[in-house]
N, CA, C and O of each residue as an XYZ file, in Angstrom:
368
protein
N     109.135    173.346    413.731
C     109.522    174.040    412.521
C     110.894    173.535    412.096
O     111.686    173.083    412.923
N     111.156    173.616    410.825
C     112.366    173.029    410.266
C     113.305    174.070    409.691
O     112.906    175.180    409.339
N     114.554    173.678    409.608
C     115.541    174.477    408.889
C     115.342    174.226    407.399
O     114.648    173.287    407.009
N     115.948    175.058    406.577
C     115.915    174.839    405.138
C     117.280    175.207    404.567
O     118.098    175.839    405.235
N     117.507    174.810    403.344
C     118.758    175.128    402.666
C     118.415    176.027    401.487
O     117.569    175.690    400.660
N     119.085    177.179    401.422
C     118.816    178.150    400.375
C     119.716    177.979    399.163
O     120.554    177.078    399.109
N     119.526    178.859    398.200
C     120.255    178.754    396.940
C     121.744    179.069    397.068
O     122.487    178.897    396.101
N     122.191    179.520    398.220
C     123.623    179.747    398.419
C     124.372    178.417    398.544
O     125.600    178.392    398.451
N     123.657    177.329    398.750
C     124.252    176.000    398.882
C     125.096    175.675    397.650
O     124.678    175.900    396.514
N     126.294    175.140    397.902
C     127.206    174.784    396.795
C     127.316    173.270    396.610
O     128.210    172.794    395.910
N     126.417    172.520    397.230
C     126.390    171.059    397.096
C     127.718    170.410    397.476
O     128.242    169.574    396.740
N     128.244    170.792    398.604
C     129.538    170.247    399.036
C     129.402    168.907    399.760
O     130.405    168.228    399.981
N     128.204    168.524    400.126
C     127.896    167.265    400.807
C     128.307    167.248    402.285
O     128.140    166.216    402.935
N     128.825    168.323    402.832
C     129.297    168.327    404.223
C     128.186    167.997    405.213
O     128.435    167.322    406.212
N     126.988    168.453    404.959
C     125.892    168.314    405.914
C     125.172    166.973    405.861
O     124.598    166.539    406.860
N     125.196    166.329    404.737
C     124.348    165.158    404.510
C     124.532    164.061    405.559
O     123.555    163.612    406.159
N     125.746    163.638    405.781
C     125.993    162.534    406.709
C     125.857    162.922    408.179
O     125.794    162.051    409.046
N     125.811    164.215    408.463
C     125.705    164.649    409.852
C     124.272    164.699    410.371
O     124.056    164.714    411.583
N     123.306    164.725    409.485
C     121.910    164.833    409.905
C     121.473    163.545    410.605
O     121.480    162.477    409.993
N     121.092    163.636    411.885
C     120.736    162.429    412.632
C     119.415    161.790    412.205
O     119.139    160.643    412.559
N     118.602    162.521    411.451
C     117.311    161.975    411.022
C     117.215    161.831    409.502
O     116.132    161.608    408.963
N     118.345    161.959    408.820
C     118.406    161.804    407.352
C     117.394    162.688    406.620
O     116.715    162.244    405.694
N     117.309    163.947    407.053
C     116.346    164.873    406.453
C     116.909    165.638    405.258
O     116.165    166.350    404.585
N     118.198    165.507    404.983
C     118.830    166.273    403.907
C     118.970    165.402    402.670
O     119.513    164.298    402.722
N     118.464    165.927    401.549
C     118.470    165.186    400.289
C     118.905    166.108    399.156
O     118.737    167.325    399.235
N     119.459    165.524    398.115
C     119.852    166.305    396.946
C     118.596    166.697    396.180
O     117.798    165.848    395.783
N     118.441    168.002    395.982
C     117.302    168.502    395.236
C     117.683    168.737    393.780
O     118.695    168.220    393.307
N     116.882    169.506    393.080
C     117.134    169.776    391.674
C     118.376    170.647    391.499
O     119.236    170.338    390.674
N     118.477    171.734    392.267
C     119.609    172.653    392.119
C     120.590    172.598    393.277
O     121.770    172.901    393.100
N     120.127    172.218    394.452
C     120.976    172.139    395.636
C     120.308    171.220    396.645
O     119.191    170.751    396.424
N     120.990    170.966    397.746
C     120.413    170.112    398.769
C     119.172    170.765    399.367
O     119.046    171.989    399.384
N     118.273    169.941    399.849
C     117.051    170.405    400.503
C     116.877    169.648    401.816
O     117.382    168.537    401.977
N     116.164    170.256    402.741
C     115.833    169.617    404.010
C     114.344    169.317    404.002
O     113.521    170.205    403.782
N     114.012    168.072    404.241
C     112.615    167.665    404.313
C     112.029    168.227    405.610
O     112.427    167.805    406.696
N     111.096    169.166    405.512
C     110.555    169.804    406.723
C     109.790    168.838    407.629
O     109.654    169.093    408.826
N     109.296    167.742    407.075
C     108.583    166.753    407.882
C     109.549    165.911    408.715
O     109.162    165.354    409.742
N     110.794    165.817    408.278
C     111.790    165.008    408.980
C     112.684    165.829    409.892
O     113.132    165.324    410.921
N     112.956    167.085    409.544
C     113.922    167.906    410.276
C     113.493    168.121    411.725
O     112.375    168.553    412.007
N     114.407    167.810    412.625
C     114.160    168.011    414.053
C     115.016    169.143    414.613
O     114.985    169.413    415.814
N     115.780    169.803    413.744
C     116.769    170.802    414.144
C     117.740    170.206    415.155
O     118.329    170.916    415.970
N     117.892    168.899    415.085
C     118.799    168.114    415.935
C     118.392    168.085    417.406
O     119.172    167.665    418.261
N     117.167    168.533    417.700
C     116.697    168.486    419.082
C     116.642    167.034    419.556
O     116.101    166.160    418.878
N     117.211    166.805    420.723
C     117.282    165.464    421.267
C     118.522    164.701    420.826
O     118.795    163.606    421.317
N     119.274    165.289    419.894
C     120.491    164.653    419.392
C     121.732    165.486    419.692
O     122.733    164.978    420.196
N     121.646    166.783    419.371
C     122.778    167.699    419.533
C     122.285    169.040    420.058
O     121.103    169.364    419.943
N     123.190    169.811    420.629
C     122.834    171.132    421.166
C     122.543    172.133    420.048
O     121.754    173.059    420.235
N     123.179    171.948    418.883
C     122.995    172.858    417.743
C     122.747    172.046    416.482
O     123.209    170.910    416.373
N     122.020    172.621    415.528
C     121.813    171.919    414.264
C     123.158    171.616    413.586
O     123.964    172.515    413.347
N     123.374    170.366    413.291
C     124.652    169.946    412.731
C     124.882    170.452    411.311
O     126.019    170.740    410.936
N     123.833    170.563    410.528
C     123.990    171.051    409.154
C     124.530    172.480    409.151
O     125.387    172.829    408.338
N     124.025    173.292    410.058
C     124.478    174.683    410.133
C     125.880    174.785    410.715
O     126.659    175.652    410.319
N     126.203    173.902    411.652
C     127.523    174.000    412.277
C     128.643    173.544    411.354
O     129.782    173.984    411.514
N     128.351    172.673    410.392
C     129.386    172.190    409.471
C     129.399    172.972    408.156
O     130.405    172.952    407.446
N     128.330    173.643    407.824
C     128.216    174.321    406.523
C     129.291    175.393    406.355
O     129.415    176.286    407.194
N     130.079    175.307    405.261
C     131.129    176.284    405.031
C     130.665    177.531    404.276
O     131.474    178.404    403.959
N     129.368    177.614    403.990
C     128.845    178.709    403.163
C     127.906    179.591    403.973
O     126.938    179.112    404.561
N     128.202    180.878    403.995
C     127.328    181.818    404.694
C     125.992    181.921    403.967
O     125.943    181.922    402.737
N     124.932    182.006    404.724
C     123.558    182.172    404.253
C     123.002    180.970    403.489
O     122.053    181.116    402.719
N     123.580    179.789    403.693
C     123.061    178.594    403.019
C     121.969    177.912    403.840
O     120.971    177.454    403.285
N     122.152    177.844    405.143
C     121.156    177.200    406.012
C     120.276    178.289    406.621
O     120.765    179.252    407.212
N     118.970    178.108    406.461
C     117.988    179.122    406.865
C     117.157    178.595    408.035
O     116.705    177.451    408.022
N     116.960    179.455    409.058
C     116.154    179.043    410.206
C     114.662    179.154    409.890
O     114.299    179.697    408.846
N     113.797    178.656    410.761
C     112.358    178.679    410.488
C     111.765    180.080    410.284
O     110.701    180.214    409.679
N     112.432    181.110    410.778
C     111.939    182.483    410.606
C     112.424    183.113    409.300
O     112.075    184.251    408.989
N     113.239    182.361    408.530
C     113.734    182.869    407.250
C     115.078    183.569    407.339
O     115.528    184.174    406.365
N     115.722    183.493    408.493
C     117.024    184.139    408.679
C     118.149    183.131    408.505
O     118.022    181.979    408.919
N     119.257    183.558    407.890
C     120.381    182.634    407.755
C     120.972    182.288    409.120
O     121.155    183.166    409.963
N     121.267    181.016    409.333
C     121.874    180.587    410.584
C     123.309    181.109    410.653
O     123.789    181.482    411.723
N     123.977    181.131    409.524
C     125.331    181.687    409.416
C     125.267    182.914    408.503
O     125.535    182.807    407.307
N     124.913    184.077    409.056
C     124.783    185.279    408.217
C     126.125    185.727    407.653
O     127.184    185.294    408.106
N     126.059    186.596    406.664
C     127.279    187.115    406.052
C     128.221    187.657    407.121
O     127.811    188.394    408.017
N     129.477    187.280    407.009
C     130.486    187.735    407.955
C     130.694    186.810    409.132
O     131.716    186.897    409.813
N     129.739    185.918    409.386
C     129.852    185.052    410.558
C     130.923    183.982    410.398
O     131.515    183.551    411.388
N     131.174    183.559    409.200
C     132.199    182.536    408.963
C     133.514    183.147    408.499
O     134.591    182.667    408.855
N     133.421    184.196    407.710
C     134.633    184.829    407.178
C     135.265    185.781    408.188
O     136.458    186.077    408.114
N     134.456    186.256    409.128
C     134.952    187.216    410.098
C     134.957    188.639    409.564
O     135.420    189.560    410.236
N     134.445    188.814    408.361
C     134.398    190.146    407.749
C     132.981    190.691    407.914
O     132.025    190.114    407.397
N     132.853    191.784    408.623
C     131.542    192.392    408.832
C     130.971    192.849    407.495
O     131.712    193.276    406.610
N     129.643    192.757    407.349
C     129.000    193.114    406.089
C     129.314    194.547    405.669
O     129.533    194.800    404.484
N     129.341    195.481    406.605
C     129.637    196.884    406.273
C     131.040    197.002    405.685
O     131.244    197.735    404.718
N     132.003    196.294    406.256
C     133.381    196.320    405.747
C     133.464    195.678    404.368
O     134.147    196.193    403.483
N     132.775    194.561    404.182
C     132.752    193.885    402.891
C     132.157    194.795    401.816
O     132.690    194.881    400.710
N     131.056    195.473    402.139
C     130.431    196.398    401.193
C     131.373    197.545    400.838
O     131.459    197.940    399.675
N     132.082    198.082    401.836
C     133.019    199.186    401.594
C     134.161    198.747    400.681
O     134.561    199.493    399.788
N     134.678    197.562    400.895
C     135.769    197.052    400.058
C     135.278    196.823    398.633
O     135.989    197.137    397.678
N     134.084    196.285    398.480
C     133.518    196.077    397.142
C     133.376    197.407    396.405
O     133.700    197.501    395.222
N     132.893    198.429    397.103
C     132.741    199.753    396.480
C     134.109    200.311    396.078
O     134.252    200.903    395.008
N     135.094    200.124    396.926
C     136.441    200.602    396.639
C     137.018    199.895    395.410
O     137.630    200.535    394.554
N     136.831    198.615    395.325
C     137.335    197.854    394.178
C     136.611    198.264    392.905
O     137.245    198.412    391.860
N     135.317    198.448    392.969
C     134.540    198.832    391.789
C     134.885    200.233    391.317
O     134.744    200.540    390.133
N     135.333    201.084    392.226
C     135.676    202.464    391.870
C     137.023    202.545    391.140
O     137.328    203.574    390.537
N     137.806    201.516    391.182
C     139.122    201.547    390.540
C     139.056    201.525    389.041
O     140.093    201.548    388.378
């Protein structure tokens, strides 16, 4: 099964050169991972390189449909705290 790139992708190009099997290509709106080529870096690296370099939360999706870097995992801000701050700002 392959990883995929979701619409959160900002086309920063960080992942493209790191893919050992050249499975990442520029799509119509954002980068895409060719599921026939993606090896999830098995046999090359301990972790998928696209997910480890991606600076955007929820951009790289695992085969089960879950973000590899969920909200809060890169920023260090838990989703509950982020939601509370957003509500506080909107209430002003």
